[in-house]
N, C-alpha and C positions, 0 to 999 in steps of 0.2 A: 428579584424573580420577575420574568416577563410574562404578562398576562396573555393567554391565548386569545386571538381575535375570533369573535363569533362569526359563524357562517350565516348566510341569508336564511337557510333552513332553520337554524337555531333562533334567529331573530323573529322569524315568522311564527314559530311555535310559541314564543313568549308573547307576541303581540296579539295573537288571535284568542278570543274568549272560547273556552271549551264548550261543547254543545250543551252539556248539563247545566252550565252557568249562564247561558244566554237567556235574557229576560223574556223574549218572545221570538217567534219565527219571522224571518224576513225572506225576501225573494232569493232564489238560488245564486244569483250573480251579485248578491250583497255579502258582506262579512261583518261579524261582530269583532271589534278591536278594542284594546285597552287605551284609555286616554293618553298616557304619557308617550306612547309609540307614535301617535298621530299628531299630537299637539305639544307645544312648548308651554309649560306651566310656570308662572312666576308668582310666588307668595308675597303678599304685601308686608311692609315693615314701616311702622310709623316713625316719622322724623321727630326729633326732640322738640318739646314745646317751645323752647327758645327760638327755634327756627320758623315756627308757625306764625303767619301774619294774615291780615285781611287785605293787604296790598296786592292788587291784581297784577302787579308787574312781575310777580314771581310764578313759579310752577304751581298750577292748581292741584289741590290735594283731595283725593277721594279716600276718605278714612273708613267709610262704611255705608250702609244703605241710605242713611240720611243725606248723603251727598250725591245720590243718584236720581235722575229724572225718569221720564217715561221711556226714552230710548238712549239719550246721551246724558253724561254727568251734568249735574247742576250744583256746582260747588260754591261755597262761601268762604273757604279758607285756602291759603296758599302757603308754600314752604320755600325758604331761602336755601335749603339744603335737601336735595333729592336723595331718597334712600333707594326705593325700587321704582323703576319707570315703566309705565305702560305707553306704548306707541299708538299712533293713529290706526284705527281699524281693528284693534284687538278687543276681545270680549272681556269685560270686567264683571266679576261675580262676587256677590256678598257672601262671606263665609262665616260671619259671626252675628249673633243676635237674630236679625231677620235674614234667614238663610235662603239663598237661591235667587235673589233679585239680580237682574242682569242689566248691563248698559254696554253700549259700544263706544269705545274711545274715539272722539272726533278730533284728537290732537294728543299732545303729550300730557300725562297725568302722573303725579307721584302717588303710589299705592300705599295706603295705610294698612295696619294689621287686620282690619275687618274685611279686606277684599283680596282677591287674587286676579291675575289676568291670564287669559288663554289665547293662544294664536296658532294658526295652521296655514300652510301654504296651499292646502287643497280643500279646506272647508271654510266657507264664508262666515264671518262673525254673526251675521243675521240668522243664518241657518242654525248655527250653534246656539244662538240666543233662543230660538224657537224650540230647540231640543230640550234645553234646560227647563223650559216652562212645562214640559211633560214629565219631568222626573222629580217633582217637588217632594213627593213622599219618600223617594229613595234618598234624597239629600238629607232629609230629616232623620232617616234611619241611620245614616253613617255619621251623623253629628254626635258630639260628645259635650259634656259639661253640665253644670247645674244652674248657676246664676246666668251664664250666657252659653247658649248652644253654639258650637263652632265646628268647622270641618278642617282637619289637618291636611297637609300635603299628601300623606299616606291615604287619607280618605278620598281625596280628589283623584288620586291615581287608580282607585278601584272602579271608577265610573266607566261603564262600558258604552261604546258608541256604535250605532249601526251604519257602517260605511257603504254608500252606494257609488256606482260609477259616476264619473265627473259630469257627463251629460245629463244623467238622471237627476243629479243634485240641482242642476240649473232648471230643469223642467219642474221639479218639486218646488223650488224657490219661487218660480214665476207663478205657478198655480196657487200656492199658499198665499202669496202676496195679493193676488187678485181677490181671493175669497175673503181674506182678512180685511181688505179695504172695504168690501161691501158690508162686512160685519161692523166695522168702525162707523160707517155711514149710518147704519141702523141704530147703533148705540148713541150717536150724536142726537138723532131725532128723539130717542127715548129720554135722554138727559134734558133736552129742551122741554119736553112735556112734564118731566118730573120737576123742573125748576118752576114752572108756572103753578103747579100744585103746591109747592113749598111756599111760594109767595102768598097764596090764598090761605094756607094753614096759619102762617105767621100773622096775617091780618085778622083771622078769626080769634086767635089767642090774645092778640093785642086788645081787641074790642071787649073780649070776655072779662079781662082784668081791669078794664076801665068802667065796668058795669054797664056797657052799652048793649049787651045781648039780653039783659034781663030787666032793664029799667031805663027810662029816659029822664028821670027826675034827678038832676045833678045839683050839687051845691059847690060853691067856689072854695074848695079846701086846699088849693095849691098854694105853696109858699116856697121860700128858699129851702125849707127842710123837706117839703113834700113834692114829689116829682110832677104830679098832675092831679086834677080834680077827681073826687070820688063821689058816688051817690051817697045820699043821706043814710047813715047807719053803718057805713064802711069806715074802717080806720087803717092807718098805716102802722104796721108793727115791724120791729126789727126781727130778722130771721131767728136770732137767738131766743126771742121770746115765745116763738111758736114751734120751734123744731130743735132737735139735738143730734149731733154727730155721735154715732155709737161706735167709737173706736174700740176694737176688741180683737187684737192680734193673737192668732193661735198657731200652733204647730200643724202644718198641712198633713203630716204623716198620721195624725189622729182622725183625719176626715177624708180619706182617699176616695170614697165613693160619692162625696158631695160635689155638686156642680161648682165650676170655677168661672167667675165672671170677671172680665177685664174690659177696659174701654173699647178694645177692638171688637168686642161681642155686642156692642150697642150701636145702632144706626144713628147718625147725627140728625138732630132736629126732630126726629119722629118718636124716639124712645123705644123703637121696635127692637126686641131682643133677637139677635142673630144666633147662628149655630154656636154652641159652646161645648166644652169637654168637661170631664170630671177632673178632680185634682190629680188622680193617678194617670189619666190619659194625657193631661197637659204637662206631666212630669214636674209639677210644682215642688220646689224645695224650700223657698223662703217663706217667712211668716205672712199670713193673710188675714183680712178682717172677716169675722164670722157675721153673717147677716141673717135676719129672720124674715118670716112671712110678713108682707105688707110694709117692708122697708123700701125706701127710695135709695137707689144706688146712683151716685153722682161722681162723674170723673172730675177730679180736681186739677187735672193737667190743663193749662191755659189754652193750648190749641184745640182742646176737645171739651170745652165747657158746655157744649150743646149736647153732650152725651149723658143722658139721664134716663133711668128706667124704673118701673115699679114692679117688684117681684112678688109672686104668690107662693114661693117655696123658700126653703133654707139652703144656704150654701156658703161658699167663701168667695170673697172678692179681692181684686188686686189692691195692694197697698196704695195705689194711685187713685183709689176711689174712697168716697165717704158713704158708709151706710147711714141713712138718716131716718129718724122716726119723728112724728109730729103729733101735737095735741089738737090740731085742727083736721079737717077732712083731708086724708092722705092724697086722694086723687086730685083735690083742688090744688094742693101744694105742688104735686107732681106736674100738672099741666102748667102751673105758673112758672116752674123752673125750665119749661120748654118755651116760654114766651120770649119774644124779641127783647123786651125791656130787661128781664132778668139776665138773659145771656149777655146783653151789652154791659150791664152793671157788674156782673161777675168777671167779665173780661178786663174791666178797667178798675176794679175795686182796689183801694189801698194805694199807698205811695209806692209800694213795691210791685206794681202791676207788671213790670217787665220780667219778673221772675217766672219760672216755668209752671208754678203751682199756686193756686189760691189757698191761703191758710184758713183755719177755722175762724180766727178773729175777723178777717176780711169778709168771709161768708156770713158771719153772724151779724154784720152791720148792714147788710142789704135789706132794703125795705120791702115789705110784702103787704099788698092791699087785702085786708081781711074783713069780710062781711059777717053776718050772723051765720050760725050753723045751717039754718034753713036755706039761706041764700047761697051758701057754699055748695050745698047739694044741688040747688037749682042751676048754678053756674056750670057745675060738672055735667049735668044733664044736657044743658044747651050746647056745651062744647062737644060732647059726644055726638049729639044730633047733627051739629053743624059740620063736624069732621067726618061723619060716617061715609059720605059720598067721596070725600077726599081720600079717606083711608082705603076705600074699596078701589079707587082709581090707582092709588099708589101700589096696592097689592097686585093689580094687573100689570103695572109697570115693572114691579120687582120680578114678577113671574117671567115677563118678557126678557128682562135683563139676565136673569138666571139661565133662561133657555139659550140666549145668545152666547153666554159664557160657556155653557156646555157644548154648544155647536163649535165654538172656537177650539175647545180642548179636543173635541172629536176630530176636527180637521187636522190638528197638529199630530194627534195620535196616529191617524191613518197615514200621514205623511212619512213618519219614521217607521212605519211597518210595511211600507211599499204598497199601500192600498189606495193610492190616488189615481190609479189608471194610467200612469205615465211611464211605468217601467217597461223597458225593452229587453226581454230575456236574451236576445241575440247579441247584445252589446258585450264588450269585454267585461270579465269578472272584476269586481272591486278589489280582489286580492292583488291584481296587477298594479292598481293605483297605490295600494299599501306597500307593495314591493318597491315602487319608485321612491316613496318617502323613506323607507328603511335603508335604501341604497345609500342615501346621503349620510346616514349614521355610520355605515361601513366605511 
């Protein structure tokens, strides 16, 4: 049976998004179109492990978000046998675990199952990259799965795209690029200021746990077993002797309204708790640790050993975290776990330090400088006083960072709504551009 060839009218009807399904209004000479009619979509397929190597003489492998950099892929693995290939200039999108992260291929890459590539003859990869940054919530809505969220080909094909005339695309790209460059310059200045505050905070914590903020009377108690000298009345104690990891895995379905805390919800080096969701909102399915008020939550993942926070509420935390209680001053131990010495020791603890997580035994052997109860309270008071101005400054910096990020999202949102002041209504309608693309399909 011979299939009837579709007419241009039929193809256009399929390609255009019906008015009631359009996410928002765009200028009259723009059109909403469905992704597969405008772009070529290629789903990744991981090569067999036997073909994977660290030898850079082979094709670089982008398996997922871990292999992606700020703009271009940053891979550490290669493959001797290519499955799906992404070519120079195509957009690579993560579709598994961390969804929606994008990179532009600056050469040939083998695509693993955690990514897909998208290309078009009429839309630049950079413009498409910017569009994807505006539809993160939509991408999460169309994802499926429990252990790993992922987007299928069918899901990608449902993504609508606001198509503008070709000249308007160029004007949008140029204006957005100029504005984002200015934002990046501002962010760089903020990061430099933040870095100087972080150095001062580290120095304050280091002095505090050497007893230098509260006393100048030192005794020579350093030895091969003890890292440095402590004031008289202070002792070195193993972590196990003064604290305990409260492993308590529970079924998340029994705690749907409880907060869910993961390493991503904690700011590095500061202990500041970032925005978090409930168990139900985060769609948590696997077992998690139940933590209680006044517990210290500590990320045991080695790249994030500087992520520790003190909570004043009950909730569930990621299995990649330790809920910790202590028989000494909780704030004292919390601040100590943020100190440069503790972070360095945790990062190198044990003979298995190359492994991704620090285990309880390794954590338990780390030494803690412990003074009297009265002195612990005094140290905490001095730390808070010394850090108060730093915390206030960091707060201002964070507010500025958040404002800049909101400004960036506002610019991108306006760009794809035709609100940049660059659109020319007298130009040809974008439906003509879409027709040219569809003509090739005919």
